[in-house]
C-alpha positions in Angstrom: 13.1 121.7 137.4 9.5 121.5 138.6 8.0 118.0 138.4 5.5 119.1 135.6 8.4 120.0 133.4 10.1 116.6 133.5 9.7 114.5 130.3 10.0 110.8 131.3 10.9 109.9 127.8 14.1 111.9 128.1 14.8 111.7 131.8 17.7 109.4 132.8 17.2 108.3 136.4 20.7 106.8 136.7 22.2 110.3 136.0 19.9 111.7 138.7 21.3 109.1 141.2 24.9 109.8 140.3 24.3 113.5 140.8 22.7 112.7 144.1 25.9 111.1 145.2 27.9 114.2 144.2 25.3 116.3 146.0 26.1 114.6 149.3 29.5 116.3 149.3 28.1 119.9 149.2 28.8 120.5 152.9 32.3 121.7 153.8 34.8 119.1 155.0 32.6 116.3 154.0 34.2 112.8 154.0 32.1 109.8 153.5 32.5 106.0 153.4 30.7 103.9 150.8 28.2 102.8 153.5 27.5 106.4 154.4 26.9 107.3 150.7 24.5 104.3 150.4 22.5 105.4 153.5 22.4 109.1 152.7 21.6 108.7 149.0 19.1 106.0 149.6 20.6 103.6 147.0 21.6 100.0 147.2 25.2 98.7 147.6 25.6 97.5 144.1 24.4 100.8 142.5 26.4 102.9 145.0 29.6 101.0 144.2 29.1 101.5 140.5 28.3 105.3 140.8 31.2 105.9 143.2 33.7 103.8 141.2 32.7 105.7 138.0 32.9 109.1 139.6 36.2 108.3 141.1 37.6 107.1 137.8 36.4 110.3 136.1 38.1 112.4 138.8 34.9 113.8 140.4 35.5 111.9 143.6 38.8 111.3 145.5 39.4 108.2 147.6 41.8 108.3 150.5 43.7 105.0 150.3 44.3 104.9 154.1 40.8 105.7 155.4 38.9 104.5 152.3 36.7 107.6 152.7 35.6 109.7 149.7 35.8 113.5 149.1 35.2 115.6 146.1 37.9 115.4 143.4 39.7 118.3 141.9 37.9 117.9 138.6 34.7 119.5 140.0 36.6 122.8 140.0 36.5 122.7 136.3 32.7 122.8 136.4 32.8 125.8 138.7 35.3 127.5 136.4 33.1 126.8 133.4 30.0 128.1 135.2 31.6 131.3 136.3 33.4 131.8 133.0 30.2 131.4 131.1 28.4 134.1 133.1 29.0 137.2 130.9 27.0 139.4 133.3 29.3 138.3 136.1 32.4 139.2 134.1 30.9 142.7 133.6 30.0 143.0 137.2 33.3 142.1 138.8 34.9 145.6 138.6 31.8 147.1 140.4 31.8 144.3 143.0 35.5 144.7 143.7 35.2 148.5 144.0 32.3 148.1 146.5 34.4 145.7 148.5 37.4 148.1 148.5 35.2 151.2 149.3 33.3 149.6 152.2 35.8 147.0 153.4 32.9 144.6 153.9 32.0 141.2 152.5 30.6 141.5 149.0 29.1 138.7 147.0 27.3 137.9 143.7 24.3 135.7 144.5 21.9 133.9 142.2 18.5 132.1 142.7 18.8 128.3 142.7 15.2 126.9 142.8 14.1 127.7 146.4 17.5 128.9 147.6 20.1 131.4 146.8 23.7 130.4 146.1 26.8 132.5 146.5 28.6 132.4 143.2 31.6 134.6 143.9 32.7 136.5 147.0 35.1 139.3 147.9 36.0 138.9 151.6 36.2 141.7 154.2 39.7 142.5 155.4 38.5 143.0 159.0 39.6 140.4 161.6 35.9 139.9 162.6 33.5 139.9 159.6 30.8 137.9 158.0 32.4 135.1 156.0 30.8 133.7 152.8 32.3 131.4 150.3 31.2 130.3 146.7 28.7 127.5 146.8 27.1 128.5 150.1 23.3 128.3 149.9 20.5 129.8 152.0 16.7 129.7 152.0 15.6 132.4 149.6 12.7 133.9 151.5 14.8 135.0 154.5 17.9 136.1 152.7 18.2 139.7 151.4 19.4 138.5 148.0 16.7 135.9 147.8 14.0 138.4 148.6 15.4 140.8 146.0 15.6 138.0 143.3 12.1 136.7 144.2 10.7 140.2 143.9 11.5 140.0 140.2 10.6 136.4 139.7 7.5 134.7 138.3 4.6 134.1 140.7 5.0 130.3 140.5 8.7 130.7 141.5 7.7 132.8 144.6 5.0 130.3 145.6 7.4 127.4 145.3 10.1 129.1 147.4 7.6 130.0 150.1 6.1 126.6 150.2 9.5 124.9 150.6 10.7 127.3 153.3 11.2 126.2 156.9 9.3 127.7 159.8 12.5 129.5 160.9 12.9 131.1 157.5 9.3 132.3 157.5 9.8 133.7 161.0 13.0 135.6 159.9 11.2 137.0 156.8 8.3 138.1 159.1 5.8 136.4 156.8 3.6 133.5 157.9 1.6 133.3 154.8 2.1 133.8 151.1 0.0 137.1 151.1 2.3 138.6 153.7 5.4 137.5 151.9 4.1 138.9 148.6 3.5 142.2 150.3 7.1 142.1 151.5 8.3 141.5 148.0 6.3 144.4 146.6 7.9 146.7 149.1 11.4 145.3 148.3 10.9 145.7 144.6 9.6 149.3 145.0 12.5 150.5 147.2 15.1 148.8 145.0 16.9 146.9 147.8 16.4 144.3 150.6 17.9 144.3 154.0 17.8 141.6 156.6 19.4 141.3 160.0 20.6 138.4 162.2 20.7 136.1 159.2 23.7 134.3 160.7 24.8 133.2 164.1 26.7 136.5 164.2 24.8 139.7 164.9 24.9 140.8 161.2 23.0 142.6 158.5 22.7 141.8 154.8 21.9 144.2 152.0 21.1 143.3 148.4 20.2 145.0 145.2 19.3 143.4 141.8 21.1 143.4 138.5 18.4 143.5 135.9 18.4 142.9 132.1 16.7 145.1 129.6 13.4 143.3 130.2 13.5 143.8 134.0 14.5 140.2 134.8 16.9 139.7 137.7 20.2 138.2 136.5 21.7 138.1 140.0 22.0 140.2 143.1 24.8 142.3 144.6 25.1 141.5 148.3 27.0 143.2 151.1 27.1 141.6 154.5 28.5 143.3 157.6 28.5 143.0 161.4 26.1 145.2 163.3 28.9 146.1 165.6 30.1 148.4 162.8 26.8 149.5 161.3 23.3 149.7 162.9 20.4 149.5 160.5 20.0 153.3 160.4 23.7 153.8 159.4 23.4 151.0 156.9 20.4 152.6 155.1 22.2 155.9 155.0 25.7 154.7 153.9 25.7 151.1 152.7 22.4 150.9 150.8 23.2 153.7 148.3 26.6 152.1 147.7 25.1 148.6 147.0 22.4 150.1 144.7 25.1 152.1 142.8 27.2 148.9 142.4 24.3 146.9 141.1 23.5 149.6 138.5 27.2 149.7 137.5 27.1 145.9 136.7 25.4 146.3 133.3 
């Protein structure tokens, strides 16, 4: 939530700190000691011990008895299941996303806007031995990701401004927009053409295509994303073959 929307009478700071501890484990294969949790979360030893102990007792953290290091507990999977299960639009979209994956044999994802980033909510992997690999929970700066550009193109102006202000210099370079006016021009073009395409968004030489899933009021509920290696598709081929397929899949998600 933006700072101006926070009501201090209702805001529980201790909950924020506990969630900050959980947030430390977002990176894959993350194992942390209590000392590392204290340092990275910026909280004292006594508070860290209480938060970690409580989260461990509740099942949201797992403690290796041999190494005394903490990882996420299996109970967090219930939150993911509840989130995905509660997204009725995603339930309706799954057949179209699966069909797009089968037809193109490329990595297909459902992405949503999360503050200044986009998050991969679900993914259908490519069967190719070499392919772009995305997994649920992965996050990327919105302004340089095709799905982020597509979702921001349908977002409120203050959301766009906040995402651009928070972006790194590299993300602005990848987006080809060094100021908010240039970025807004990019979003206008993306919205008019109905899709966004970015290249070299990963270490691999890849391209990413996204189209929005809109509600009846024109608000973006999510984005259909297809990511492929440029060794199989150059940008011209992608526009001719992949872009129509992604747009059709997005329209079929309603």
